[in-house]
C-alpha positions as a Markdown table, in Angstrom:
| # | Residue | x | y | z |
|---|---|---|---|---|
| 1 | Met | 104.3 | 93.1 | 98.7 |
| 2 | Leu | 108.4 | 92.7 | 99.4 |
| 3 | Phe | 108.2 | 95.5 | 102.3 |
| 4 | Asp | 105.0 | 94.6 | 103.4 |
| 5 | Pro | 104.3 | 97.2 | 106.8 |
| 6 | Glu | 102.1 | 94.0 | 108.3 |
| 7 | Ile | 105.3 | 91.4 | 107.7 |
| 8 | Lys | 105.6 | 90.2 | 111.5 |
| 9 | Arg | 109.2 | 91.1 | 112.8 |
| 10 | Cys | 110.9 | 88.1 | 114.2 |
| 11 | Cys | 114.4 | 86.4 | 113.5 |
| 12 | Ala | 113.9 | 84.3 | 110.7 |
| 13 | Phe | 113.5 | 87.6 | 108.4 |
| 14 | Cys | 116.5 | 89.3 | 110.2 |
| 15 | Glu | 119.6 | 90.2 | 108.5 |
| 16 | His | 122.0 | 89.2 | 111.6 |
| 17 | Ser | 120.2 | 85.6 | 111.5 |
| 18 | Ser | 121.1 | 82.2 | 110.0 |
| 19 | Asp | 118.9 | 79.0 | 109.9 |
| 20 | Leu | 119.8 | 76.5 | 112.2 |
| 21 | Asp | 117.3 | 74.3 | 112.1 |
| 22 | Asp | 113.6 | 74.3 | 111.6 |
| 23 | Arg | 112.6 | 75.8 | 114.9 |
| 24 | Leu | 116.1 | 78.0 | 115.7 |
| 25 | Val | 118.3 | 80.9 | 114.3 |
| 26 | Leu | 121.9 | 81.5 | 114.6 |
| 27 | Cys | 121.8 | 85.1 | 115.7 |
| 28 | Ser | 125.1 | 86.8 | 115.0 |
| 29 | Leu | 124.4 | 89.6 | 118.4 |
| 30 | Lys | 122.4 | 86.8 | 120.6 |
| 31 | Gly | 123.3 | 83.5 | 119.8 |
| 32 | Pro | 121.0 | 80.9 | 119.3 |
| 33 | Val | 117.2 | 81.9 | 119.6 |
| 34 | Asp | 113.9 | 80.5 | 118.4 |
| 35 | Phe | 112.7 | 82.0 | 115.0 |
| 36 | Asp | 109.7 | 84.0 | 116.2 |
| 37 | Phe | 111.8 | 85.8 | 119.2 |
| 38 | Cys | 112.7 | 89.4 | 117.7 |
| 39 | Cys | 115.2 | 92.0 | 119.8 |
| 40 | Arg | 115.9 | 95.6 | 119.3 |
| 41 | His | 118.9 | 95.0 | 116.9 |
| 42 | Tyr | 116.2 | 93.6 | 114.4 |
| 43 | Arg | 117.0 | 94.5 | 110.8 |
| 44 | Tyr | 114.6 | 93.2 | 108.1 |
| 45 | Asp | 116.2 | 91.4 | 105.4 |
| 46 | Pro | 114.1 | 90.6 | 102.3 |
| 47 | Leu | 116.2 | 87.7 | 101.1 |
| 48 | Arg | 115.4 | 85.5 | 104.1 |
| 49 | Arg | 111.6 | 85.5 | 103.6 |
| 50 | Ile | 110.1 | 83.0 | 101.0 |
| 51 | Pro | 107.1 | 84.7 | 99.6 |
| 52 | Arg | 103.5 | 83.4 | 99.2 |
| 53 | Pro | 102.7 | 81.5 | 95.8 |
| 54 | Pro | 100.8 | 83.2 | 93.6 |
| 55 | Ala | 97.1 | 82.8 | 93.5 |
| 56 | Asn | 96.1 | 80.2 | 91.4 |
| 57 | Pro | 94.5 | 81.4 | 88.0 |
| 58 | Ser | 91.1 | 80.6 | 87.1 |
| 59 | Gln | 90.0 | 76.8 | 87.6 |
| 60 | Lys | 87.4 | 77.4 | 84.7 |
| 61 | Lys | 88.5 | 74.6 | 82.0 |
| 62 | Phe | 88.5 | 75.6 | 78.6 |
| 63 | Thr | 87.0 | 74.4 | 75.3 |
| 64 | Lys | 87.9 | 74.5 | 71.7 |
| 65 | Glu | 85.0 | 76.9 | 70.9 |
| 66 | Asp | 86.6 | 79.4 | 73.3 |
| 67 | Phe | 89.8 | 79.8 | 71.2 |
| 68 | Glu | 88.0 | 80.1 | 68.0 |
| 69 | Leu | 87.5 | 83.8 | 65.9 |
């Protein structure tokens, strides 16, 4: 879900932040902070979140007989 209430509040998903490297983000209010830091100015930005990949379809192997009428 895009606005799932179970999404962890962290600067990595905040609209006030931009990425510096793999562990730090640059907050426009607090300066450089750890990506999982969260302050009272947190505002969720759904475009910063990378959603989980969709679940794999069934691993069933189809045969030619499956497609015959």
